C-alpha positions as a Python dict, from the first residue, in 0.01 Angstrom:
ca = {
    (1, 'M'): (0, 0, 0),
    (2, 'L'): (169, 316, -120),
    (3, 'K'): (125, 621, 106),
    (4, 'D'): (365, 842, -99),
    (5, 'A'): (324, 869, -478),
    (6, 'G'): (700, 990, -488),
    (7, 'S'): (796, 633, -418),
    (8, 'A'): (584, 483, -698),
    (9, 'R'): (815, 502, -989),
    (10, 'P'): (1130, 367, -811),
    (11, 'L'): (920, 93, -663),
    (12, 'A'): (777, -7, -993),
    (13, 'E'): (1123, -1, -1147),
    (14, 'A'): (1262, -236, -879),
    (15, 'L'): (966, -469, -910),
    (16, 'V'): (999, -488, -1294),
    (17, 'A'): (1375, -536, -1278),
    (18, 'G'): (1313, -816, -1018),
    (19, 'G'): (1091, -995, -1270),
    (20, 'L'): (739, -881, -1152),
    (21, 'P'): (609, -663, -1430),
    (22, 'V'): (234, -672, -1328),
    (23, 'L'): (187, -404, -1067),
    (24, 'E'): (-126, -358, -857),
    (25, 'V'): (-185, -29, -670),
    (26, 'T'): (-469, -60, -418),
    (27, 'L'): (-696, 238, -393),
    (28, 'R'): (-663, 250, -22),
    (29, 'T'): (-459, 576, 23),
    (30, 'P'): (-492, 933, -108),
    (31, 'A'): (-173, 880, -305),
    (32, 'A'): (-296, 570, -502),
    (33, 'L'): (-424, 740, -821),
    (34, 'A'): (-98, 948, -844),
    (35, 'A'): (103, 634, -794),
    (36, 'I'): (-74, 463, -1074),
    (37, 'R'): (6, 759, -1304),
    (38, 'A'): (377, 745, -1204),
    (39, 'M'): (398, 367, -1250),
    (40, 'A'): (217, 376, -1590),
    (41, 'G'): (523, 525, -1741),
    (42, 'V'): (762, 257, -1621),
    (43, 'P'): (897, 55, -1926),
    (44, 'G'): (805, -311, -1908),
    (45, 'G'): (548, -258, -1633),
    (46, 'V'): (176, -322, -1651),
    (47, 'V'): (-7, -127, -1381),
    (48, 'G'): (-354, -185, -1246),
    (49, 'A'): (-581, -51, -976),
    (50, 'G'): (-674, -275, -685),
    (51, 'T'): (-958, -253, -432),
    (52, 'L'): (-1206, -134, -699),
    (53, 'V'): (-1539, -117, -520),
    (54, 'T'): (-1756, 139, -705),
    (55, 'P'): (-1802, 261, -1061),
    (56, 'G'): (-1636, 582, -951),
    (57, 'D'): (-1324, 385, -857),
    (58, 'V'): (-1317, 233, -1204),
    (59, 'R'): (-1344, 570, -1382),
    (60, 'A'): (-1076, 717, -1162),
    (61, 'A'): (-844, 421, -1219),
    (62, 'V'): (-878, 434, -1597),
    (63, 'D'): (-826, 813, -1591),
    (64, 'A'): (-506, 748, -1395),
    (65, 'G'): (-376, 501, -1645),
    (66, 'A'): (-461, 167, -1495),
    (67, 'T'): (-480, -104, -1763),
    (68, 'F'): (-658, -366, -1540),
    (69, 'G'): (-854, -369, -1218),
    (70, 'V'): (-868, -595, -915),
    (71, 'S'): (-1153, -620, -671),
    (72, 'P'): (-1212, -806, -348),
    (73, 'G'): (-1557, -913, -487),
    (74, 'A'): (-1798, -822, -758),
    (75, 'T'): (-2123, -647, -791),
    (76, 'D'): (-2334, -591, -1107),
    (77, 'A'): (-2255, -216, -1100),
    (78, 'L'): (-1886, -271, -1064),
    (79, 'L'): (-1882, -531, -1344),
    (80, 'A'): (-2092, -303, -1568),
    (81, 'A'): (-1850, -10, -1507),
    (82, 'C'): (-1545, -220, -1597),
    (83, 'E'): (-1713, -364, -1898),
    (84, 'A'): (-1819, -6, -2016),
    (85, 'E'): (-1464, 120, -1974),
    (86, 'G'): (-1312, -185, -2134),
    (87, 'L'): (-1111, -250, -1825),
    (88, 'P'): (-1019, -613, -1768),
    (89, 'L'): (-1113, -704, -1416),
    (90, 'L'): (-971, -966, -1171),
    (91, 'A'): (-1279, -997, -952),
    (92, 'G'): (-1274, -1165, -615),
    (93, 'A'): (-1457, -1483, -523),
    (94, 'A'): (-1429, -1701, -220),
    (95, 'T'): (-1707, -1954, -268),
    (96, 'A'): (-1811, -2191, -553),
    (97, 'T'): (-2133, -1989, -588),
    (98, 'E'): (-1940, -1665, -638),
    (99, 'A'): (-1712, -1825, -880),
    (100, 'M'): (-2003, -1985, -1081),
    (101, 'A'): (-2182, -1656, -1097),
    (102, 'M'): (-1871, -1484, -1235),
    (103, 'L'): (-1826, -1777, -1485),
    (104, 'E'): (-2185, -1722, -1598),
    (105, 'R'): (-2104, -1359, -1665),
    (106, 'G'): (-1802, -1459, -1876),
    (107, 'Y'): (-1523, -1433, -1628),
    (108, 'D'): (-1310, -1727, -1617),
    (109, 'V'): (-1000, -1592, -1430),
    (110, 'L'): (-1076, -1479, -1075),
    (111, 'K'): (-905, -1354, -762),
    (112, 'F'): (-944, -1600, -468),
    (113, 'F'): (-983, -1364, -176),
    (114, 'P'): (-918, -1360, 114),
    (115, 'A'): (-724, -1685, 43),
    (116, 'E'): (-606, -1796, 373),
    (117, 'A'): (-909, -1681, 573),
    (118, 'A'): (-1127, -1858, 310),
    (119, 'G'): (-962, -2190, 365),
    (120, 'G'): (-628, -2157, 184),
    (121, 'A'): (-497, -2384, -76),
    (122, 'A'): (-706, -2677, 35),
    (123, 'A'): (-1026, -2470, -16),
    (124, 'L'): (-911, -2354, -365),
    (125, 'K'): (-819, -2711, -461),
    (126, 'A'): (-1177, -2815, -358),
    (127, 'I'): (-1340, -2538, -561),
    (128, 'G'): (-1127, -2623, -867),
    (129, 'A'): (-1236, -2987, -871),
    (130, 'P'): (-1586, -2918, -999),
    (131, 'L'): (-1488, -2589, -1172),
    (132, 'P'): (-1177, -2668, -1369),
    (133, 'Q'): (-1262, -2408, -1630),
    (134, 'I'): (-1187, -2120, -1381),
    (135, 'A'): (-832, -2014, -1306),
    (136, 'F'): (-740, -1822, -986),
    (137, 'C'): (-497, -1568, -847),
    (138, 'P'): (-504, -1614, -468),
    (139, 'T'): (-431, -1310, -254),
    (140, 'G'): (-483, -1230, 113),
    (141, 'G'): (-241, -1408, 341),
    (142, 'V'): (-20, -1542, 63),
    (143, 'S'): (341, -1532, 164),
    (144, 'P'): (669, -1689, 76),
    (145, 'A'): (595, -1966, 326),
    (146, 'N'): (273, -2080, 153),
    (147, 'A'): (295, -1939, -205),
    (148, 'D'): (409, -2283, -344),
    (149, 'S'): (114, -2465, -198),
    (150, 'Y'): (-117, -2236, -402),
    (151, 'L'): (115, -2227, -715),
    (152, 'S'): (114, -2610, -719),
    (153, 'L'): (-261, -2620, -794),
    (154, 'P'): (-363, -2661, -1157),
    (155, 'N'): (-633, -2391, -1120),
    (156, 'V'): (-380, -2124, -1009),
    (157, 'L'): (-216, -1895, -1267),
    (158, 'C'): (-30, -1673, -1025),
    (159, 'A'): (-41, -1549, -657),
    (160, 'G'): (-36, -1206, -517),
    (161, 'G'): (113, -1071, -203),
    (162, 'S'): (254, -758, -61),
    (163, 'W'): (559, -922, 97),
    (164, 'V'): (756, -820, -217),
    (165, 'A'): (722, -439, -119),
    (166, 'P'): (726, -414, 248),
    (167, 'A'): (641, -74, 397),
    (168, 'D'): (984, -43, 580),
    (169, 'K'): (1180, -99, 262),
    (170, 'I'): (966, 150, 63),
    (171, 'A'): (1011, 403, 349),
    (172, 'A'): (1384, 360, 342),
    (173, 'G'): (1403, 368, -34),
    (174, 'D'): (1555, 24, -30),
    (175, 'W'): (1495, -47, -403),
    (176, 'A'): (1771, -301, -431),
    (177, 'G'): (1619, -493, -138),
    (178, 'I'): (1277, -478, -298),
    (179, 'E'): (1423, -594, -631),
    (180, 'A'): (1581, -887, -456),
    (181, 'L'): (1249, -981, -299),
    (182, 'A'): (1087, -951, -635),
    (183, 'R'): (1354, -1177, -791),
    (184, 'D'): (1300, -1439, -516),
    (185, 'A'): (922, -1427, -579),
    (186, 'A'): (955, -1460, -948),
    (187, 'Q'): (1166, -1778, -898),
    (188, 'V'): (867, -1957, -716),
    (189, 'E'): (774, -2205, -990),
    (190, 'R'): (410, -2279, -1064),
    (191, 'G'): (337, -2645, -1023),
    (192, 'A'): (643, -2696, -812),
}
């Protein structure tokens, strides 16, 4: 969670250099939209807006340069706003019913959130058994200690976590340290 937009560009550069080019900026601080603007200009990076909750969030994110959106869940209004803006959305689902409703609407790649609180890799494996046509990106409690348990599942494309950009390293401007964390995260193999 970025609190200072001045850190956005060097943070994005460190993450991209470390092998993590897909960047999500959560809309949970006043600096978020300015951070998206700054990150949008980083070569090799793809920046999106996270924590989209309202149609207004979608418009603001697109205006700031976001090329995708991420949401903890999905409402008809949010989906309609993303579809109207042409903004690809990684919408959150934590149950088979939510996943099926999103599949019915045409979404076959979803965020599994909050991953650990919703039962972790075991729950995601169980959801995947009857719904193999849906792929997931688990977030929420994913860490270096458990990322491979998610990435080993056939219905998981990738995993998200904030451990690659800890607040203390951002505050200290430790871009080399963040690049190293990103490099380590990028080395976690899917299906390992």
